N, C-alpha and C positions, 0 to 999 in steps of 0.2 A: 688449587684445592678449594673446595667449598664445604662449609660445615653449617649445620642447622642450629640456630640459637633461639629457642622459643618459637615464635612465629616467623622469624626472619631467617634468611639464608645469607651467610657472610662469605665473601671472597677473601681468601688468604693466599696470595701469590707473591712473587718476587717484585721488587721495585721496578725491574725492567719491563714487567708486564702491566704497568699501571694503566696503560691506555685500553687494554683488552676489556676489563670489566665495564668501563664506560661504554664501549662499543656494544657490548652485550646487553646493556640496559640496567646495570647496577647503579645505585645512587650513593653518593659520598655523604655519609652522616656519621658524626661522632668519630672522625678520623678513621673510618673504615668503609669499605664498599659493601652495601647490603641491598637486599631486595625481598619483597614478599611474594613475588611472582614465581611460581613453579616453572613457568615457561622460560623465563630468563635463565633459570638454573639449567634446564634441559638444553637450551640452545648453547650455553657456554660449555657444557660438558660434551656435547656432541660436535661442537665446532662447525655448526651449519649442516651436519649430516642428518639423515632421516632419523626420527626419534627411535630409540632402542625399545624393543618390546618390553623390557623390564621396567622402563620408565613410563611407558604408555599406561600401564595399569594404575600407577600412582596418579597420572594425569586424569584418567577416567574417574577416579575416586573424587578428585577435586571438582571435576565437572558435574558429577552427580550431586554433590552438596550444593553447588552453585545453582543448578536447575531446580533443586528442591526449594531453595530460598526465593527464586524468581517466580515460581508458580504457587507458592504457599497461600492458602486461603486465610492464614492466621496473621498475615502482614497487616499492620496497623497503618492507615492512611491519614491519621490525624494531622501529621505534619505537612501533608501535601495540600496546598490551597486548591479549592474548587468553588465554583459559583454556588450560591444558595439553591438548594433543591436538586443539585446534581452530585453524583458520586461515582467513583471509579469502581470497576470490578476489582476484586482482590488481586488477581494476577496482573491487572493493569497497574495497580499501586506498586506491586513488587517490581514490575518492569520499569516504572518511572524512577523508583529509588535506585535501582541498579544502573539504569542509563545515566542518571544525573551524576552518580558517583564516578562512573567510568569516563564520562564527558569531562569531568574535572581533571582526571588523570591523563587522559590521552588526547583531549581536545577534539576527538572525533569518535562517534559511536554509531553502530548500525543496529536498527531494530528490524529484524527480518522475520517477525511473527507471521504465521500463516494468514492468508487473506481472510478478513472478517473478524479479526480479534481486536481491532481498534488501535491501529498504529497512530492514526491522526490524534486521537485523544491522549495517547501516551506522550507524543511529542509535545503537545501543548502543556501537558502536566509537568514535563521536565522544565519548560519555561516558567511555569508557575512556581515550582519548587526552588529553582535557582534565582527567581525574581528577575527574569529577563523580559523587559517591557517591549522590545522591538524584535519581531520575528520576520524573517524573509523566507517565504516558501517558494521553491521552484518545483513545478509539477506539470503534468500534461494539461493542455489547454482546457480539456473537458472537465477538469477538477478544480479550476480556479475559484469559481463561485462557492463551491461546497467547502473549500478550505476557508474562505472568508467567513462563511456562516459558522463553521465550527470554532474558529478563533474568537468570533464575536460571542459565541455561546459559552466557551470554556476558559478563555484567557482571563486571568484575574488581575493582571498588572499592566495592561496596555490599553490603547485606544482602539476604536473600531478600525479593522483592517481595510486596506484599499486594494482592489484587484487591478492589476496593470493589464489592460486589455489591448492597448495599442500604443506604440511610441514609448518614449522614456523621458519626456520632458516634465518639468515641474514635479519631480518625485518628492514625496514627503520625507522628512528627516526624523520625525517624532512618532511615527505610527508604523504598524506592521504592513507589509505588502505581500501580495501573492502574484507570481509571475510565471508565465509559461516558459518551457524550455527554449522556444523560438526567440523569445525576447530577453532571455537570461544574459546574453552577451552584451546587450545594451544597458541593462538595468544594474547588474551586480557591481560593475566598477564605480557606479555613482552613489552607492548607499553603504552604510556601515551599521548593519543590524547587530543585535546582541546574540542572536541565534539564527543559523542558517539550517533550514530543513529541506532536504532533497527527497521528494517523493518519487516512487518508481525509479529508484536509483540506477537500475539497469539501463535506463535511457542513455547513459553516458558511456556505453560500451565501446564507442569509437573515439579514442583520445584525440583524433585529428579534427573533429568537428568543433565549430566555434562554441557551441553550447557546452561541450565537455571541457574545453579549455577554460571557459569563463567560470564554470561551477568549481572546477578543481582549484583554480587560482583563488577564488573567494574562500574556499574551504581551508586553504592554507593559513588564512588570517582570522577566521571566525570559528567559534564553536559550532560544530556541524553534526546534525543527526541525519543518517542515511536510512530511508525507509524502502522496503521492498518485501513482497511475499515470496520472492524466489531468490534465495542466496546463490544458487547456481543456475542461472537461466539456461534452459534447454539442456541442462547437464553439462554445459561447457564453461568452466570457470574462467576461460580466457576473456569472456565478455565482461567480467568484473575486474580484469587486470588493471585498467586505468585507475579505478578506485582503490584497489588493494595496494598498488604500487605507491600511491600518494599517502595512504593513511595506515597501512598495516604491513609495510615491507619487512619490518623487523620480525613480525610474527611468522610470516611465510618465507622469509629469506628470499624475497623476489626482487632484488635490486635490479636485475636485468631480465629482459623479456625471454631470452634463451633459457635462463635458469628456471624461470616460472614454467615454461613449457616442459622442460625436462622433469621437474618435480611433480607437476599436478595435471598434466594434460596428455591425452592420447592424440597422436598426430602423425602425419606423414608428409613427405615432400613430394610435390607434383610439379615437375619442370621448374624447380627453383621457388615454388610457392608453398608455404606452410599451410596445410589443411588440418584444422583441429577437429577431431571427431568426437571427443568426449573427455571424461575426467578419469584420473587415476589417483591412487592414494587418498580416496575421498574421505575415509574415516579420519585419517591423519590430518587432512585439510580442515575439516570441521572441528576436530578436537582443538587444533591450534587457535582457530578463530574464536571459538567459544571460551576455552579456558583462559585465553589471554585477556578476556573482558572486552574484546573489540566488538563482539556481536551478541545480541540477544535473539533467541529463536525459540518460540513456543508453537505447538500445534494445537488445533482445536481439540483433538483427542485427549490432550493433556489437561485441558481446563474446561471440558464440556459441562461439568457439573455446575459451573458458575454462569453458564450462558442460557438465555431464554431460548425456547424452541424456534421462535421466529423473530426476525428483526426487520423493521420497516424503515427505509431510508428515502427521504425526499431529496432527489438530486436536481439541483438548479442548473439549467442550461443558459448559456449566454444569449442575450438579445441583440448582439452587435452585427448580425447579418441583415442585409436589406430585406430578404424574404421574411425573416422573423419579425422585423419591425413593422412590415406592411400588415401582417396578420394581427399583431398587437393593436394596431390602429383600428382595425375592424372590430376587435373584441371590445373596444371602449364603448360600443353601442349597447353593451349588455352589462348587467349588474351581477357581480358574484353573490352579493348578499341576497338578491332576489332569487337567484337560482338555488342557493342553499335553502332558502325559506320555502319556495314554491315548486322547485324542480325545473328541469330544462324547458324553456318555452317551446310551444308547438307552432309550426307554420312560419318559422323565421329562417334567416340565412345561417343560423348558428351551426347546423350540421356540416354545411359546406366549409364554414370557417374552421371548424375543428379538423376537417380533413386537410385543409391547407396548412394548418399548424403542424399536423403530423408529418407532412411532406417537408415543411420548412426546417423542422428540428431533426429530420432523419439523419443528416451527416453527423451531427453531434452525438446522437444516440449510438450510431455505428462506431464512432471514435471511442465512446465510453465503454462499449462492449469490448473493443479491441484492448483497451487499457486493462480491463478485468482479466482477459485471457492471457495477455502478455505478462500480467503481474502475478500469475500463479493459479488463477481459477481454471479448473480443467474443462468444465462444460457450463454453458449458459442457456437458459430458456428465455426467449424474447417473445412477448405478447404484443400484438397490435390490433387495430380494428379495421382499418381500410385496406383494401386489396393492394392499392398502389404502394402503400407504406410497407406492408409485409413483404411484397415482392422486391421492393427497393432495398430493404434491409438484408434480405437473403442474398441479393447480388453483392451488396457492399461487404458482406461478411463471408463471401465464397472462399476466401483463402483459409478459412477455418472449417471447411467441409460442411457448410450450412445446408440445412434442408428446410423445406417449407410445408406447412399444413394450412390449407384454407379450403373454402367451399368448393373450389374447382378440383381438388384432389379426391379421387374415389376413396371410400372407406377402407377398402383392403390395402390400397397404397398408403394411406395415412398410417395404418398400423405398421407397415413395413418400414416407414421412415422413423416411426417411434422406436421400433426395435433396433434399427441401425444406430440411432442416437444413444440408446441404452447399452449397446454392446461394442460399437466401433470407436476406438480411441481417436481416430482421425476425424470423426464427426463431432465437433465440439459445440456447435450451435444449432438449435432448432428454433425457427421463427414460426409462430402460430397465430392464427386469427382467434380472437377471444371466443367466438361461437364454435368454430370448427375444432379447436384444440383445447378449449378451456374446460371440457368435461370428458370423463370417461377414460382418459389416458393416464398412464403412470410414467413419470419422468424423473424418477428418484436419483438418477445418476448426476443430476445437477443440484447444486445447493444455492445457486443464484438465479433469481427471476428478475428480468428487466421488463418493466411495463412501459413500452415505448409510447403507447397511447392509453394511459390508465382511464378506467371508467370513473364517472362521478358517482356511481353506485358502489359502495364498498363491498357489498356481497358479490358482485361480479368479479372484482379483483381477487377477493378471497378464494372464490371457486377456482379461478385460473391458477392461483399460486398453490392451491392444494394438489395440483398435479405433481408437485415436487414434495410438498409437506404431507406425506401420507405413509402408510405402512411400507416398510422397506427403506425409508430414509434413515441414514445413520448419523447425520449431522444437522445442525440448525440451518434453517433456510433464511437467506437474506433477500428481501424484496426491494428493488430499486425503482422508485417512481420517477419517471423522467418528465420534468416540468420546466418550461421556460420561465425565468424570473419575471415577476409582475403579471404573469398570464392568468387567465381564468382557472386553468388547471392548478397552478400553484396556490391561488387563493382558496379554491374550493377544497382541494385535497388537504391543504394545510389546516383549514377549519375542521375538517372531518377528523384529522389526526388529533387535534387538541381536544376533541370531544370524547375520544376513546379513553376508557378507564382501565382496560385490561393491562396487566402488569407487563406483558411481553411486548407492548407497542412502545418503541423507543425511536420515534422519527428523528430525534435530534442527535442520534449517535451515528457516526460513520467511521470509515477506515482512516 
């Protein structure tokens, strides 16, 4: 028997049933079993069965109140430390407060906000609020340097972070580190951070991989935040089973793989092999994850009034490949300050060097676009300058139905490809030359623009990005400037960003 006493639910059963409330999640306080969690009550009443419709209504009410508090613009962020001159959006402050509270209770929390709402900053804000000086971030390789930059910009209680680019020797014990999934298995067993942040958490969908085992083992010992823009990747919750099994099994009652399949997945058996085709009981699934406090999830449409129309992100790419290092050596013959002051010099080898840089960073640009698409972004517009770069990117992104617009494509065919991008869900990437695709076309189906070879003339970049930021666009546009660290691109575009005074320019904010 369960009765409500104020804000608490109290278990009143026989002595013989004393183990049951503990298993359900009740806490022993004041010589009685109590809980504040409505989900614990529901689970104990239903004995693991699917939630009854009469109780789902009450759960929805609790969820509605929770969502209102998470997105409220009235939330005060005075108690959340932030560096001087930087401040959180109101919904980010609410998300930080909620995530920090839940992290203290459950040891593990997921921030599954839609792409572009600032999950990175919220994760660092949680560390600031809980005064956690050492953060370890596990993320795709293409995001390592950007995570380091954001930690350096936003973390208030730690030293400058270190990106782990290769190997795992001489690891620091007193500063934050950022490591790729490929190196996670080597690094995580050797460090003891105060907070583990797993970005693009759907990367551990295969529990048999070394990186999944390493991350899940570390998460069992360390406070962990899981970040992703896609709580149900590809509509198949089975891809999150390893994560849910380790961190939210009590919420979903998924102690076994078979039970998880039966409760939440559409599937069939093919010659002894289980083939998962989709999700079932989706509303029930998300209600449990949200109302239990395990997951925070906001959409752009819910907080759009707090967002600027456009956001500019400077994305730093690694200089650890031989091709990139060779081009950087050639760039040393030119001064970024001179170019900023007097413009690009004429009659030099610089145009050819810039082409070589575009080719050298092309694999990293393609990997970054893949990360966006796999992380929840539906469509991406990629702008380049050189023919070899745009053609190469189109080929590297062919798995996403990429189409190309450049000077060799006839005008009528260009429009056909634009129409396909605008109407065909299978066509998720359009790669365009700045000149051929930077004017005249409407590409409002995309909210993310990747400048693979950004121009040093801001107006050229703005004109290209306005293919997305124009009448018909329903969401804010995020512009990603792809620059190798310490390159002329990074220095010149960084200087231009600092000189901008328009309120919507926030180059120092990222996901």
